[in-house]
N, CA, C and O of each residue as an XYZ file, in Angstrom:
792
protein
N      44.511     16.076    -14.990
C      43.494     15.729    -15.967
C      42.980     14.318    -15.722
O      41.773     14.073    -15.719
N      43.926     13.383    -15.513
C      43.534     12.007    -15.266
C      42.761     11.877    -13.959
O      41.771     11.150    -13.878
N      43.232     12.600    -12.926
C      42.596     12.507    -11.613
C      41.173     13.061    -11.682
O      40.258     12.471    -11.108
N      40.972     14.176    -12.369
C      39.625     14.744    -12.462
C      38.689     13.807    -13.230
O      37.506     13.721    -12.902
N      39.194     13.110    -14.238
C      38.377     12.130    -14.974
C      37.989     10.970    -14.079
O      36.849     10.507    -14.112
N      38.946     10.495    -13.272
C      38.663      9.379    -12.354
C      37.652      9.804    -11.306
O      36.733      9.049    -10.989
N      37.813     11.017    -10.757
C      36.876     11.522     -9.748
C      35.479     11.671    -10.343
O      34.489     11.279     -9.725
N      35.403     12.244    -11.555
C      34.112     12.422    -12.223
C      33.447     11.076    -12.491
O      32.254     10.911    -12.236
N      34.211     10.119    -13.003
C      33.666      8.779    -13.280
C      33.218      8.105    -11.988
O      32.187      7.432    -11.959
N      33.998      8.287    -10.914
C      33.643      7.685     -9.626
C      32.362      8.289     -9.072
O      31.485      7.572     -8.590
N      32.260      9.611     -9.142
C      31.051     10.274     -8.645
C      29.827      9.871     -9.465
O      28.755      9.641     -8.905
N      29.978      9.784    -10.776
C      28.876      9.355    -11.635
C      28.451      7.928    -11.316
O      27.257      7.636    -11.254
N      29.420      7.037    -11.113
C      29.126      5.645    -10.762
C      28.402      5.555     -9.435
O      27.427      4.816     -9.299
N      28.884      6.317     -8.443
C      28.225      6.316     -7.130
C      26.802      6.848     -7.234
O      25.887      6.324     -6.598
N      26.618      7.895     -8.042
C      25.285      8.456     -8.229
C      24.341      7.433     -8.852
O      23.219      7.253     -8.377
N      24.792      6.757     -9.918
C      23.966      5.733    -10.562
C      23.691      4.568     -9.630
O      22.581      4.036     -9.609
N      24.692      4.165     -8.860
C      24.526      3.057     -7.919
C      23.534      3.420     -6.828
O      22.698      2.601     -6.446
N      23.625      4.670     -6.314
C      22.694      5.071     -5.262
C      21.264      5.158     -5.800
O      20.316      4.802     -5.101
N      21.108      5.634     -7.047
C      19.780      5.669     -7.663
C      19.229      4.264     -7.819
O      18.053      4.029     -7.540
N      20.064      3.317     -8.263
C      19.634      1.924     -8.406
C      19.255      1.345     -7.047
O      18.249      0.646     -6.922
N      20.070      1.640     -6.025
C      19.800      1.120     -4.683
C      18.494      1.675     -4.138
O      17.696      0.948     -3.548
N      18.282      2.986     -4.344
C      17.025      3.591     -3.886
C      15.851      2.918     -4.565
O      14.861      2.584     -3.914
N      15.953      2.715     -5.882
C      14.855      2.075     -6.628
C      14.602      0.666     -6.130
O      13.455      0.227     -6.057
N      15.689     -0.060     -5.777
C      15.524     -1.424     -5.287
C      14.925     -1.443     -3.885
O      14.181     -2.359     -3.535
N      15.254     -0.424     -3.079
C      14.756     -0.389     -1.704
C      13.301      0.035     -1.630
O      12.638     -0.241     -0.630
N      12.787      0.691     -2.647
C      11.413      1.181     -2.621
C      10.466      0.138     -3.200
O       9.900      0.321     -4.278
N      10.305     -0.949     -2.472
C       9.430     -2.023     -2.945
C       7.975     -1.809     -2.553
O       7.080     -2.440     -3.114
N       7.735     -0.919     -1.590
C       6.381     -0.681     -1.098
C       5.916      0.694     -1.550
O       6.713      1.629     -1.622
N       4.638      0.821     -1.852
C       4.078      2.138     -2.123
C       2.613      2.164     -1.696
O       1.914      1.151     -1.720
N       2.187      3.339     -1.312
C       0.791      3.576     -0.943
C       0.326      4.803     -1.704
O       1.138      5.649     -2.081
N      -0.977      4.906     -1.933
C      -1.449      6.069     -2.660
C      -2.950      6.151     -2.735
O      -3.678      5.282     -2.254
N      -3.388      7.225     -3.353
C      -4.819      7.449     -3.578
C      -5.004      7.889     -5.032
O      -4.212      8.661     -5.573
N      -6.053      7.382     -5.635
C      -6.405      7.725     -7.016
C      -7.852      8.205     -6.996
O      -8.709      7.570     -6.383
N      -8.124      9.319     -7.660
C      -9.482      9.857     -7.732
C      -9.879     10.000     -9.191
O      -9.036     10.245    -10.054
N     -11.171      9.845     -9.459
C     -11.623      9.951    -10.832
C     -13.116     10.155    -10.944
O     -13.849     10.102     -9.957
N     -13.553     10.391    -12.176
C     -14.964     10.545    -12.496
C     -15.328      9.462    -13.496
O     -14.614      9.241    -14.474
N     -16.453      8.781    -13.243
C     -16.841      7.634    -14.067
C     -18.210      7.828    -14.697
O     -19.042      8.593    -14.209
N     -18.416      7.118    -15.788
C     -19.722      6.940    -16.404
C     -19.997      5.451    -16.412
O     -19.063      4.659    -16.284
N     -21.249      5.044    -16.558
C     -21.528      3.617    -16.478
C     -22.714      3.156    -17.282
O     -23.450      3.949    -17.871
N     -22.878      1.845    -17.289
C     -24.037      1.193    -17.903
C     -24.583      0.189    -16.900
O     -23.825     -0.476    -16.195
N     -25.901      0.088    -16.845
C     -26.548     -0.824    -15.903
C     -27.660     -1.587    -16.612
O     -28.561     -0.979    -17.190
N     -27.602     -2.890    -16.571
C     -28.608     -3.773    -17.169
C     -28.924     -3.385    -18.615
O     -30.087     -3.361    -19.019
N     -27.883     -3.083    -19.384
C     -28.042     -2.702    -20.798
C     -29.007     -1.540    -20.996
O     -29.685     -1.460    -22.021
N     -29.070     -0.645    -20.023
C     -29.951      0.515    -20.120
C     -29.517      1.398    -21.280
O     -28.323      1.565    -21.530
N     -30.494      1.963    -21.988
C     -30.167      2.901    -23.056
C     -29.792      4.266    -22.480
O     -29.215      5.100    -23.178
N     -30.117      4.490    -21.220
C     -29.751      5.736    -20.560
C     -28.511      5.486    -19.712
O     -28.589      4.838    -18.668
N     -27.360      6.002    -20.162
C     -26.122      5.832    -19.408
C     -26.158      6.676    -18.147
O     -26.857      7.686    -18.074
N     -25.394      6.244    -17.158
C     -25.263      7.014    -15.931
C     -23.936      7.734    -15.943
O     -22.886      7.093    -15.979
N     -23.961      9.035    -15.913
C     -22.733      9.829    -15.884
C     -22.640     10.526    -14.539
O     -23.646     10.828    -13.898
N     -21.418     10.769    -14.135
C     -21.231     11.546    -12.931
C     -21.114     10.731    -11.662
O     -21.821     10.993    -10.689
N     -20.229      9.743    -11.658
C     -19.902      9.017    -10.431
C     -18.494      9.420    -10.006
O     -17.566      9.373    -10.813
N     -18.331      9.810     -8.761
C     -17.011     10.145     -8.234
C     -16.419      8.891     -7.606
O     -17.106      8.183     -6.870
N     -15.139      8.608     -7.892
C     -14.480      7.419     -7.366
C     -13.228      7.778     -6.588
O     -12.540      8.748     -6.905
N     -12.942      6.981     -5.563
C     -11.674      7.080     -4.831
C     -11.132      5.663     -4.679
O     -11.886      4.723     -4.426
N      -9.820      5.520     -4.836
C      -9.155      4.210     -4.853
C      -7.912      4.330     -3.966
O      -6.960      5.023     -4.325
N      -7.920      3.661     -2.815
C      -6.798      3.694     -1.870
C      -6.035      2.384     -2.005
O      -6.634      1.314     -1.895
N      -4.709      2.443     -2.242
C      -3.998      1.201     -2.528
C      -2.681      1.060     -1.770
O      -2.066      2.035     -1.337
N      -2.279     -0.211     -1.632
C      -0.934     -0.592     -1.185
C      -0.373     -1.494     -2.278
O      -1.051     -2.408     -2.748
N       0.872     -1.232     -2.679
C       1.490     -1.954     -3.777
C       2.826     -2.527     -3.313
O       3.639     -1.817     -2.721
N       3.049     -3.808     -3.584
C       4.331     -4.447     -3.255
C       4.990     -4.907     -4.545
O       4.430     -5.718     -5.282
N       6.194     -4.382     -4.819
C       6.919     -4.748     -6.043
C       7.640     -6.065     -5.827
O       8.691     -6.114     -5.188
N       7.066     -7.134     -6.366
C       7.614     -8.481     -6.185
C       8.773     -8.756     -7.142
O       9.748     -9.404     -6.761
N       8.675     -8.270     -8.377
C       9.719     -8.424     -9.391
C      10.033     -7.051     -9.961
O       9.367     -6.074     -9.620
N      11.036     -6.963    -10.821
C      11.485     -5.661    -11.318
C      10.359     -4.841    -11.939
O      10.231     -3.656    -11.632
N       9.548     -5.433    -12.796
C       8.480     -4.687    -13.462
C       7.083     -5.198    -13.142
O       6.125     -4.870    -13.842
N       6.962     -5.998    -12.091
C       5.659     -6.535    -11.705
C       5.448     -6.384    -10.211
O       6.371     -6.545     -9.414
N       4.204     -6.069     -9.847
C       3.883     -5.915     -8.437
C       2.484     -6.432     -8.154
O       1.683     -6.662     -9.060
N       2.217     -6.606     -6.865
C       0.909     -7.052     -6.387
C       0.278     -5.866     -5.664
O       0.944     -5.167     -4.900
N      -1.003     -5.648     -5.912
C      -1.685     -4.495     -5.327
C      -2.953     -4.933     -4.620
O      -3.703     -5.764     -5.132
N      -3.191     -4.375     -3.446
C      -4.462     -4.539     -2.742
C      -5.032     -3.136     -2.557
O      -4.290     -2.185     -2.309
N      -6.356     -3.013     -2.679
C      -6.941     -1.680     -2.660
C      -8.369     -1.710     -2.148
O      -9.043     -2.740     -2.167
N      -8.806     -0.545     -1.688
C     -10.215     -0.303     -1.359
C     -10.726      0.728     -2.361
O     -10.126      1.790     -2.525
N     -11.823      0.418     -3.023
C     -12.398      1.262     -4.059
C     -13.796      1.691     -3.629
O     -14.598      0.861     -3.201
N     -14.086      2.965     -3.739
C     -15.413      3.449     -3.387
C     -15.901      4.426     -4.448
O     -15.095      5.083     -5.107
N     -17.204      4.524     -4.613
C     -17.786      5.455     -5.578
C     -19.150      5.901     -5.079
O     -19.813      5.195     -4.320
N     -19.555      7.082     -5.515
C     -20.876      7.628     -5.204
C     -21.301      8.524     -6.353
O     -20.477      8.953     -7.161
N     -22.609      8.804     -6.416
C     -23.094      9.689     -7.474
C     -22.575     11.101     -7.223
O     -22.372     11.510     -6.080
N     -22.368     11.832     -8.308
C     -21.988     13.244     -8.203
C     -23.257     14.074     -8.145
O     -24.125     13.959     -9.011
N     -23.360     14.893     -7.142
C     -24.503     15.795     -7.059
C     -24.194     17.043     -7.872
O     -23.230     17.756     -7.593
N     -25.007     17.297     -8.866
C     -24.797     18.448     -9.739
C     -25.765     19.555     -9.320
O     -26.970     19.341     -9.185
N     -25.206     20.720     -9.122
C     -26.022     21.873     -8.721
C     -26.242     22.782     -9.922
O     -25.332     23.013    -10.718
N     -27.468     23.294    -10.041
C     -27.801     24.238    -11.096
C     -28.162     25.566    -10.432
O     -28.979     25.618     -9.512
N     -27.539     26.628    -10.916
C     -27.774     27.948    -10.327
C     -28.342     28.897    -11.376
O     -27.916     28.900    -12.531
N     -29.312     29.701    -10.949
C     -29.914     30.698    -11.823
C     -29.794     32.060    -11.159
O     -29.999     32.207     -9.954
N     -29.455     33.057    -11.980
C     -29.361     34.415    -11.442
C     -30.746     35.053    -11.462
O     -31.409     35.092    -12.499
N     -31.172     35.550    -10.311
C     -32.446     36.251    -10.196
C     -32.171     37.753    -10.263
O     -31.035     38.168    -10.493
N     -33.183     38.546    -10.066
C     -32.994     39.995    -10.092
C     -32.151     40.455     -8.896
O     -32.035     39.745     -7.897
N     -31.575     41.633     -9.010
C     -30.733     42.252     -7.968
C     -29.519     41.397     -7.617
O     -29.132     41.332     -6.451
N     -28.917     40.748     -8.598
C     -27.696     39.950     -8.405
C     -27.831     38.840     -7.360
O     -26.837     38.460     -6.741
N     -29.000     38.334     -7.161
C     -29.163     37.199     -6.247
C     -29.245     35.908     -7.079
O     -29.743     35.903     -8.204
N     -28.752     34.847     -6.501
C     -28.704     33.559     -7.187
C     -29.548     32.541     -6.430
O     -29.623     32.568     -5.202
N     -30.174     31.653     -7.174
C     -30.906     30.535     -6.580
C     -30.280     29.254     -7.106
O     -30.207     29.038     -8.315
N     -29.830     28.409     -6.190
C     -29.196     27.142     -6.573
C     -30.023     25.979     -6.067
O     -30.552     26.007     -4.955
N     -30.125     24.960     -6.899
C     -30.830     23.748     -6.490
C     -30.080     22.536     -7.010
O     -29.384     22.594     -8.024
N     -30.239     21.445     -6.289
C     -29.563     20.202     -6.671
C     -30.340     19.533     -7.792
O     -31.562     19.398     -7.724
N     -29.615     19.114     -8.829
C     -30.232     18.409     -9.940
C     -30.322     16.931     -9.569
O     -29.313     16.226     -9.561
N     -31.521     16.470     -9.265
C     -31.721     15.085     -8.830
C     -32.158     14.201     -9.997
O     -33.199     13.546     -9.928
N     -31.370     14.184    -11.059
C     -31.690     13.327    -12.189
C     -31.666     11.869    -11.764
O     -30.851     11.466    -10.935
N     -32.553     11.095    -12.329
C     -32.543      9.661    -12.029
C     -31.451      8.981    -12.850
O     -31.009      9.497    -13.877
N     -31.024      7.803    -12.370
C     -29.946      7.063    -13.026
C     -30.487      5.849    -13.758
O     -31.331      5.121    -13.235
N     -29.999      5.636    -14.965
C     -30.299      4.444    -15.763
C     -31.792      4.212    -15.944
O     -32.222      3.064    -16.058
N     -32.596      5.277    -15.975
C     -34.030      5.131    -16.169
C     -34.764      4.585    -14.964
O     -35.946      4.254    -15.060
N     -34.081      4.483    -13.820
C     -34.738      4.024    -12.587
C     -35.157      5.247    -11.776
O     -34.855      6.381    -12.149
N     -35.844      5.014    -10.681
C     -36.195      6.093     -9.769
C     -35.004      6.523     -8.916
O     -35.058      7.563     -8.260
N     -33.930      5.734     -8.918
C     -32.786      5.985     -8.038
C     -32.064      7.276     -8.406
O     -31.845      7.572     -9.581
N     -31.699      8.034     -7.379
C     -30.865      9.213     -7.586
C     -29.650      9.197     -6.656
O     -28.907     10.175     -6.578
N     -29.457      8.080     -5.955
C     -28.304      7.911     -5.064
C     -27.623      6.588     -5.396
O     -28.279      5.606     -5.743
N     -26.290      6.581     -5.284
C     -25.506      5.384     -5.594
C     -24.339      5.293     -4.635
O     -23.722      6.299     -4.286
N     -24.043      4.065     -4.210
C     -22.905      3.824     -3.329
C     -22.234      2.521     -3.732
O     -22.903      1.519     -3.983
N     -20.887      2.543     -3.794
C     -20.114      1.349     -4.133
C     -18.973      1.192     -3.148
O     -18.263      2.150     -2.842
N     -18.803     -0.031     -2.652
C     -17.627     -0.413     -1.877
C     -17.011     -1.607     -2.578
O     -17.720     -2.543     -2.951
N     -15.687     -1.586     -2.763
C     -15.013     -2.691     -3.425
C     -13.640     -2.940     -2.830
O     -12.957     -2.013     -2.394
N     -13.247     -4.206     -2.818
C     -11.913     -4.599     -2.359
C     -11.224     -5.313     -3.507
O     -11.758     -6.272     -4.063
N     -10.029     -4.839     -3.860
C      -9.352     -5.266     -5.083
C      -8.038     -5.957     -4.764
O      -7.294     -5.522     -3.885
N      -7.753     -7.052     -5.494
C      -6.430     -7.675     -5.526
C      -6.038     -7.715     -6.997
O      -6.755     -8.284     -7.820
N      -4.876     -7.100     -7.332
C      -4.504     -6.968     -8.736
C      -3.021     -7.244     -8.952
O      -2.209     -7.132     -8.034
N      -2.689     -7.605    -10.181
C      -1.307     -7.713    -10.641
C      -1.051     -6.500    -11.522
O      -1.842     -6.194    -12.414
N       0.060     -5.809    -11.267
C       0.393     -4.606    -12.028
C       1.726     -4.799    -12.738
O       2.711     -5.208    -12.123
N       1.753     -4.506    -14.020
C       2.986     -4.548    -14.792
C       3.312     -3.163    -15.303
O       2.415     -2.366    -15.577
N       4.602     -2.876    -15.432
C       4.985     -1.571    -15.959
C       6.079     -1.713    -17.003
O       6.930     -2.599    -16.915
N       6.046     -0.831    -17.992
C       7.035     -0.799    -19.066
C       7.737      0.547    -19.014
O       7.153      1.559    -19.401
N       9.001      0.581    -18.537
C       9.718      1.852    -18.420
C       9.927      2.519    -19.784
O      10.267      1.865    -20.770
N       9.713      3.838    -19.809
C       9.984      4.650    -20.992
C      11.310      5.374    -20.803
O      12.110      5.500    -21.729
N      11.520      5.844    -19.582
C      12.770      6.501    -19.202
C      13.008      6.198    -17.728
O      12.318      5.357    -17.152
N      13.976      6.872    -17.110
C      14.302      6.585    -15.718
C      13.105      6.794    -14.794
O      12.914      6.021    -13.855
N      12.302      7.816    -15.041
C      11.191      8.139    -14.145
C       9.806      7.879    -14.753
O       8.826      7.783    -14.015
N       9.710      7.766    -16.060
C       8.430      7.576    -16.752
C       8.200      6.112    -17.070
O       9.132      5.391    -17.428
N       6.961      5.676    -16.941
C       6.621      4.325    -17.385
C       5.139      4.239    -17.711
O       4.323      5.010    -17.207
N       4.816      3.281    -18.566
C       3.434      2.922    -18.825
C       3.098      1.764    -17.908
O       3.971      0.959    -17.583
N       1.844      1.664    -17.486
C       1.475      0.565    -16.595
C       0.114      0.001    -16.991
O      -0.687      0.651    -17.664
N      -0.114     -1.218    -16.555
C      -1.419     -1.855    -16.712
C      -1.637     -2.749    -15.507
O      -0.697     -3.365    -15.003
N      -2.868     -2.820    -15.048
C      -3.179     -3.723    -13.939
C      -4.465     -4.474    -14.237
O      -5.396     -3.943    -14.842
N      -4.489     -5.711    -13.800
C      -5.643     -6.582    -13.956
C      -5.930     -7.182    -12.604
O      -5.041     -7.748    -11.967
N      -7.175     -7.062    -12.158
C      -7.481     -7.543    -10.819
C      -8.889     -8.084    -10.666
O      -9.755     -7.912    -11.524
N      -9.076     -8.742     -9.539
C     -10.402     -9.205     -9.128
C     -10.903     -8.247     -8.062
O     -10.140     -7.811     -7.200
N     -12.187     -7.922     -8.124
C     -12.765     -6.981     -7.173
C     -14.005     -7.589     -6.528
O     -14.936     -8.012     -7.214
N     -13.999     -7.624     -5.192
C     -15.249     -7.933     -4.491
C     -16.013     -6.619     -4.396
O     -15.515     -5.654     -3.816
N     -17.207     -6.572     -4.954
C     -17.975     -5.330     -4.983
C     -19.300     -5.479     -4.250
O     -19.845     -6.576     -4.132
N     -19.795     -4.370     -3.769
C     -21.110     -4.287     -3.125
C     -21.647     -2.900     -3.449
O     -21.143     -1.904     -2.930
N     -22.672     -2.824     -4.307
C     -23.211     -1.517     -4.662
C     -24.714     -1.471     -4.428
O     -25.388     -2.499     -4.354
N     -25.216     -0.244     -4.315
C     -26.633     -0.041     -4.022
C     -27.132      1.222     -4.719
O     -26.474      2.262     -4.697
N     -28.294      1.112     -5.331
C     -29.024      2.268     -5.846
C     -30.155      2.562     -4.873
O     -30.835      1.644     -4.415
N     -30.360      3.823     -4.556
C     -31.420      4.169     -3.613
C     -32.009      5.534     -3.953
O     -31.481      6.271     -4.786
N     -33.113      5.848     -3.288
C     -33.738      7.170     -3.403
C     -34.182      7.587     -2.018
O     -34.919      6.867     -1.345
N     -33.730      8.753     -1.600
C     -34.033      9.280     -0.262
C     -33.686      8.271      0.832
O     -34.402      8.142      1.825
N     -32.592      7.569      0.636
C     -32.134      6.611      1.635
C     -32.826      5.263      1.587
O     -32.489      4.381      2.378
N     -33.782      5.070      0.685
C     -34.506      3.803      0.566
C     -33.892      2.946     -0.535
O     -33.781      3.383     -1.681
N     -33.494      1.731     -0.186
C     -32.859      0.802     -1.118
C     -33.817      0.444     -2.251
O     -34.967      0.078     -2.009
N     -33.325      0.553     -3.509
C     -34.119      0.153     -4.669
C     -33.545     -1.098     -5.314
O     -34.262     -2.078     -5.521
N     -32.259     -1.070     -5.633
C     -31.599     -2.213     -6.251
C     -30.154     -2.243     -5.805
O     -29.611     -1.238     -5.346
N     -29.533     -3.407     -5.942
C     -28.125     -3.539     -5.605
C     -27.639     -4.946     -5.857
O     -28.422     -5.848     -6.155
N     -26.343     -5.121     -5.735
C     -25.758     -6.435     -5.988
C     -24.382     -6.491     -5.334
O     -23.723     -5.466     -5.159
N     -23.961     -7.691     -4.980
C     -22.572     -7.883     -4.559
C     -22.041     -9.131     -5.251
O     -22.807     -9.977     -5.713
N     -20.719     -9.231     -5.313
C     -20.116    -10.368     -5.992
C     -18.661    -10.093     -6.331
O     -18.045     -9.173     -5.792
N     -18.118    -10.908     -7.236
C     -16.733    -10.767     -7.678
C     -16.745    -10.301     -9.133
O     -17.425    -10.884     -9.978
N     -15.994     -9.259     -9.409
C     -15.916     -8.719    -10.759
C     -14.481     -8.507    -11.191
O     -13.545     -8.875    -10.482
N     -14.317     -7.912    -12.354
C     -13.002     -7.692    -12.952
C     -12.712     -6.193    -12.995
O     -13.600     -5.380    -13.255
N     -11.459     -5.850    -12.738
C     -11.004     -4.466    -12.845
C      -9.777     -4.442    -13.753
O      -8.852     -5.237    -13.586
N      -9.780     -3.527    -14.710
C      -8.637     -3.345    -15.605
C      -8.308     -1.867    -15.656
O      -9.203     -1.029    -15.772
N      -7.009     -1.541    -15.568
C      -6.585     -0.142    -15.644
C      -5.285     -0.059    -16.427
O      -4.440     -0.950    -16.340
N      -5.129      1.013    -17.193
C      -3.891      1.266    -17.932
C      -3.629      2.760    -17.927
O      -4.559      3.568    -17.912
N      -2.343      3.121    -17.941
C      -2.026      4.542    -17.937
C      -0.537      4.821    -17.929
O       0.282      3.971    -18.279
N      -0.213      6.032    -17.520
C       1.159      6.537    -17.462
C       1.460      6.963    -16.032
O       0.591      7.497    -15.343
N       2.705      6.724    -15.582
C       3.104      7.139    -14.237
C       4.491      7.765    -14.253
O       5.313      7.477    -15.122
N       4.731      8.632    -13.267
C       6.005      9.342    -13.124
C       6.432      9.226    -11.670
O       5.615      9.400    -10.766
N       7.719      8.930    -11.436
C       8.229      8.729    -10.071
C       9.455      9.600     -9.840
O      10.437      9.499    -10.576
N       9.403     10.454     -8.822
C      10.562     11.251     -8.443
C      11.470     10.433     -7.534
O      11.029      9.448     -6.942
N      12.755     10.840     -7.416
C      13.715     10.112     -6.584
C      13.315     10.081     -5.115
O      13.639      9.126     -4.409
N      12.613     11.115     -4.643
C      12.230     11.182     -3.230
C      11.120     10.200     -2.872
O      10.743     10.097     -1.704
N      10.589      9.476     -3.858
C       9.561      8.475     -3.588
C       8.162      8.896     -3.954
O       7.261      8.058     -3.988
N       7.948     10.174     -4.232
C       6.614     10.645     -4.596
C       6.380     10.364     -6.075
O       7.260     10.571     -6.911
N       5.190      9.896     -6.375
C       4.844      9.591     -7.758
C       3.461     10.092     -8.109
O       2.671     10.423     -7.224
N       3.165     10.151     -9.394
C       1.827     10.513     -9.857
C       1.473      9.637    -11.053
O       2.354      9.104    -11.727
N       0.190      9.497    -11.304
C      -0.244      8.720    -12.460
C      -1.555      9.261    -13.008
O      -2.338      9.886    -12.293
N      -1.775      9.008    -14.289
C      -3.070      9.239    -14.928
C      -3.425      7.956    -15.660
O      -2.557      7.313    -16.250
N      -4.693      7.584    -15.623
C      -5.060      6.322    -16.251
C      -6.538      6.215    -16.549
O      -7.341      7.053    -16.138
N      -6.877      5.164    -17.272
C      -8.256      4.813    -17.588
C      -8.560      3.482    -16.912
O      -7.753      2.554    -16.963
N      -9.732      3.390    -16.276
C     -10.107      2.158    -15.560
C     -11.448      1.647    -16.064
O     -12.360      2.419    -16.361
N     -11.542      0.328    -16.153
C     -12.791     -0.345    -16.523
C     -13.120     -1.343    -15.437
O     -12.268     -2.140    -15.046
N     -14.362     -1.309    -14.938
C     -14.797     -2.249    -13.902
C     -16.056     -2.965    -14.369
O     -17.043     -2.328    -14.737
N     -16.016     -4.274    -14.352
C     -17.167     -5.098    -14.694
C     -17.683     -5.712    -13.398
O     -17.017     -6.535    -12.770
N     -18.893     -5.291    -13.011
C     -19.484     -5.760    -11.753
C     -20.852     -6.377    -12.029
O     -21.876     -5.896    -11.542
N     -20.849     -7.438    -12.811
C     -22.105     -8.098    -13.129
C     -22.930     -7.255    -14.073
O     -22.560     -7.067    -15.232
N     -24.056     -6.743    -13.580
C     -24.950     -5.960    -14.430
C     -24.542     -4.488    -14.535
O     -25.142     -3.726    -15.293
N     -23.527     -4.095    -13.776
C     -23.052     -2.713    -13.785
C     -21.609     -2.650    -14.279
O     -20.752     -3.396    -13.803
N     -21.344     -1.768    -15.224
C     -19.960     -1.505    -15.637
C     -19.682     -0.024    -15.464
O     -20.547      0.812    -15.726
N     -18.464      0.302    -15.019
C     -18.035      1.687    -14.875
C     -16.757      1.892    -15.660
O     -15.877      1.031    -15.668
N     -16.656      3.035    -16.322
C     -15.440      3.448    -17.031
C     -15.059      4.811    -16.485
O     -15.893      5.715    -16.426
N     -13.794      4.964    -16.083
C     -13.402      6.225    -15.451
C     -12.038      6.706    -15.919
O     -11.194      5.925    -16.357
N     -11.848      8.022    -15.813
C     -10.554      8.668    -16.016
C     -10.061      9.048    -14.623
O     -10.817      9.597    -13.822
N      -8.783      8.755    -14.334
C      -8.287      8.898    -12.973
C      -6.957      9.628    -12.912
O      -6.167      9.601    -13.856
N      -6.727     10.280    -11.784
C      -5.454     10.922    -11.479
C      -5.085     10.505    -10.072
O      -5.930     10.513     -9.178
N      -3.804     10.135     -9.864
C      -3.409      9.651     -8.543
C      -2.067     10.181     -8.083
O      -1.273     10.707     -8.863
N      -1.845     10.026     -6.793
C      -0.559     10.368     -6.187
C      -0.154      9.218     -5.278
O      -1.009      8.591     -4.653
N       1.150      8.934     -5.200
C       1.621      7.808     -4.407
C       2.929      8.157     -3.722
O       3.581      9.150     -4.045
N       3.298      7.304     -2.757
C       4.566      7.453     -2.075
C       5.216      6.084     -1.963
O       4.614      5.160     -1.416
N       6.435      5.939     -2.471
C       7.163      4.671     -2.425
C       8.191      4.724     -1.292
O       8.835      5.748     -1.063
N       8.329      3.589     -0.587
C       9.270      3.514      0.534
C       9.891      2.127      0.627
O      10.710      1.876      1.512
C-alpha cells in the first residue's frame, strides 16, 4: 500500500515536472491568424465592410506571462459574388463591385509590419485570456481597376484581445477581436488563429 502510494506520487510529480519543463522550453511560437474586418475611412458615413485579413507572427516569451511579437499583417477587399437562377436550372453569377467609403474605389490592399507586447492571464492549465498592444508600420492603397486613387503609409496602433488554448504538443488556437488605427483608416476585425510553440 505504501509502495503504490509512493509510486503514484512519484509518477504524478514527474508528470507535473515534465509539463512545467515543456511549458518553459516552449518560448518560441509561430502562427497565422485570419479574420474579416469592417472599417471607417476619413469619418465617412458609409462604412466599409468585407475586408479579409491575414496575420503571420513570431512570438518570443520573454517572461512567464509576457512576450514580444513581430508580425506581417495584410488585408484586401472581399469580392462578393451574387448569383441568380435563370430558367432551366442555369445560374448567372457576377461580382458585386460596390464602392468603398463613398469613393470610386472598389479595390483595397494593406501591408503592415507589427511589433507588439502580449500579456496573458491563465484561466486553467491550457486556457488563457490575452491582450496585445503594438505599433504597426502600415501602407495601404485604394484603387479601381488597378489605378491608384488614395492611400497612406505611416505608424499606427494595433490592439487585440481574446482567448487562447494550448495543447501539450505545442499546437494552439485563438479567437480574438482586433482594432487597428492607421491614421484616417481604422479597421475592426474578428479573428481565428492557429499556432505552434517550440
